[in-house]
N, C-alpha and C positions, 0 to 999 in steps of 0.2 A: 419437835422444832427443827428447823433448818439449821444446819451447822454453819457457822461463821467461817469464812475463808481467812486463814492465817498468813500473814506476811503482806507486803505491798503488791498491788496488782502491776503487771506490765502496763506500760503506756498505752498500747493500742486497746487492751481490755479495759483499762481505766477510763479511757475517753469513750468507749463504747458503753460502759455502764453508766457513765454520767449522762449521756444522751439517750440511753434506753435502746439503742440499736444493737443488732447482733452483728458481730464482726463476721466479714466474708474473707475467705481464703483468696489471697492474691497470687497470680501466677507471675512468673518472671518474664518481663517482655524479651522477645527474641532480639529485636534489633538493637536494644540498648546495652547488651552484654558484650564485654570485650572479646570473649572468646569466639563468639559467633561472627564478630565484625572480623576478627583475624581470619577466621576460617572463610568468609566470604571474599576478603581479599586474596588469600591464597588461591582459592578456586578461581577466581577472576584471571590471576596471573597465569595459572596453569592453562586455562582456556585460551588466553591470548597467545601464550607460547605455542600451545598445539596447533591453533588455527593461523598462525602467522603467515606460513606459505599460502594457505587459501586466501587470506585477506590481501596478501600481495598480488595473487593471480586476479582477483576481483578488481583491484584498482588497475591493474594493467589492462583488463578488459574495458573498464570504464574510459580509459585514456585513448584506446586504439580502435575500439568498435563503436561507430557512431550510434548504433540502435540501443546501446546501454549507456550512453553518457549521463543519462539521469541517475545512475547509481550513487553519486555523491549525495543526492538529495534524500535518499531512502530512509538512512538512519536518523537524520534531523526530523523529518516528517513523522516517523515512528514515535519519537520523543514527543512531538507536538500532539499527537493522538493521545498520549498518556496524560497530558496536561489538560487537553479539552475533556477528558473524561474524569477528571480528578474528583468531581462531585460524587461519583459512583465508586471511588476506591474502597475496597472492603478493609477490614480490620485484619492485620497479619496474624497468622497463627501463632499459638503460644509455644509451640515446639515445632521440631524438625518433622517434615512430611516425607517419609522414606519412599513412598511410590514415585516421587520426583527422580530418584536415581534410576528408576527404571527406564524414564524417558531420556536421561543422559546415556544410559547403556544403548538404547535405540539409536541415538544420535551417533556413537561411536560404531555401531554395526552398520549403520548407513555409510559412514566414512570408508570402513572396511570394504563394504561392497563397491563404492565407487572407485577406490584403488584396485581392486581385484579386476573389475570389468572395464577399466579406464573410462569411467563415466564421471567426468569432471563436475558435472552439475550436482550430482549427489553430494559431493564433498561441500559445496557452498550451500545446498539445501538443509545439510545437518545443522547449520549454524543457529537458525531459529529453533530447531528441536532442542539443541543444547541449552539455549537461553530459557525456553519454557520449562525444561526439566529442573534447571538451577533455580528459577523463580518458584517453581512448585516446591522444591526441597526446603528452601528457607522460609517462604512466605505463605505456602499453602495453595490448595487448588482454587479457592476463590480469586486470589490474585492472578492465577493463570488465565481464568475466564475473563477477568477484567482487562488484562493486558493482550488477550488474544488478537484484537485487530491489528495491534502494533507489531506482533510476532509475525501474523500472516503477511503483512506488508513488507517485512523483510525478504520475502521470496523475490520481490520485484528486482532486487539488486543482483541477482543470480542470473547468469545468461542461460537460455534455454537450450536444451539438447539439440544437436545438429538436425536430427530427423524431425524434431518438432518445429525448429525454424523452417526446414524445408517444406513440411507439410502446410505451414502458414504462409510462406513466402510465395509459393506457386500460384495458389488461387488468388492472394492479393495482387500478384503481379498481373495475372491474366485480366482480373476485373478492372484493375487500373488502366490497362492499355485499352480495354473496350470502353470505358466510361470516357477516357481522355479523347478517344477517337470520335465518339458520338458528340461530345462536347464541341470539338473543333468543327465537325460538320455543321452542328447547330449555329455556329458562329461564322459559318460561310466560308470556311477554309477547305482547301482540296486535300482532306485527310483519308488516307487508306489504310486499314488496319489488317495486318498479316502476322499471326502469332503474337509475338511480344514487340513488334516493330510497326511503328506508324510512318507512313510514307506521306510527307507533308510538302508537296510540290517538289523542289530539287533538293529538300532536306529529308534526312532520315533521323527518326527519333528511336533510339533503343531503350525500352524499359527494362533495365536489368534487374536481376535479383536484389541487389543492393538498394534499388529504388523501389521496392515492392510496397513500402509503406508499413513494414514491421516495426521500425522505430516509432512511428505516429501511433500504430496501434498499441504498442506497450506503454507509450507515454500517456495516452488518453485513458487507457485502463487504470493505470496507476492514479490518474487524476480523479477519475470517477470513484474509485475505492476510497480515495482521500475524502472526497465530498460526502459520500454516503457515511463515512464514519464520524465526520465532524458535524454535520448538519442534523443527523438523526431525523430523517423524514420517514414517512409511512413506507411499508414494505413494497407496495405496488409502486410507489414513485421511485423507490431505490431500483426496481426491476426495470422500470423504463429508462432510467439513467445508464444502467450496466448495459441493456440491450442497445443503446444509442452508440456504444463505442465503436462497433464495426462500421455502421454506415458513416459515422464521422471520419473515421480513419480512411475509408474509401474515398469520400468526397475530397478530403484534404489532399490526398496523394494524386488523384486525378487533376485537381486544381494545379498542383506543382507541375505537371506534365503539360497541361494547357497553357499554363503561362510561359513555360519554356518554349513550347512551339510558337507562340504568338511573338516572343522576342526574336526568335529566328526569322519570322516573317516580316516584322515591321522595324526591328532595331538592327541587330547584328548577331552573328554566331558567337562572337566573343561574349557579349552581354548575356546571351542565353546560356553559355557554358558556366559563366561566372555565377549566375543566378543558381544553376542547378546544382553546382558543387559547393559553393561557399555560402550562400543565402538561403536556399530552400529548406535546409534542414531545420534550422530554428525557427524561420518564418512559418513554416508549415505546422510546427508544433504550436505557435501562437495562434495562428489560424484556426487549428482543430480546438484549442482552448476557447477560441471565440464562438465556434459552433456549439460547443458544450454549453457555454453560458446562454446561448440562444435557446437550447433545449430547456435549461432551467428557467429562463423567462417565460417560455411557453407552458411549462407545468405551473408557474406562478399565476398565469392568466386562466389556466384550466381549472384550477381548484383554488378557491377563496377560503382562507381561513376566517371562521366566525366565532364569536364569542357566545357560549350557551347561556341562556338566562332562565332562570326559574320563574314559573307563572306566578307564584306568590309576590316575588319582588316587582313584577310588572304591575300586578294589582295595586300593591302599596304605593308604587310610583304614581299610577293614575289617580289614586285617591287623594294623595297629597297635592 
């Protein structure tokens, strides 16, 4: 015969015995324990203290370099991406994921390499790596994959290296000059293109490196990335949207030069200079966003969403 258990049962076992269910071992949640909360606060404080000079340098760039004035919007948009993807948020790991510290160590090595070779962009690029490592360490690898779009988007807040800027600016500058010259000629203007200079009657338009359209290119690339993450369209539609970034940036920048030339011809040099230096920057960003919206409208007209129907449901509907 089975032996009887002497003494009162623990509350959990008593409840399980009464219901007939087998008790399951419960793991201690990571986020609810005070020690891990304190550890997370301390790690965040150390990260802010360590990256404070880098953050100050980034803010200085956003304030003084027009091509990167969008930097203030990057972090809020990254948080918005997390909110829009909250339906896919995984369950946090029950314990610490030590491989995350490897990514934190890599971010530190990237910072050291940036300081050793005077490569300031590496210092800024190490911030997303550090954040991904901390998320991995506390919440697990599934959380890293879920938050990856937001982490990658943080790279838009860092200034590109000078060689990359130069490699992008010179072709953009050349193409913008030629497109603007052709457009002015199509509009009946006496435009002559020579190098990065457009001779327009008695006026001379210099398409300088600062007017190459790099700001529009980076802004539209960030906008396309944000739309792809939020809207979750098919992969080929995302490919078309990302591929449209370059032509949109070129058309928007050429439009800025054409409008400046027309203002010189029909209004005044003062109006043209005021538009080029004070208005054109933000106006062309909005104009490029409108062109991007036009591409989205075209995709909506090209592909229509249909609701699939089962044949059995159609037959039943016809019979009734």
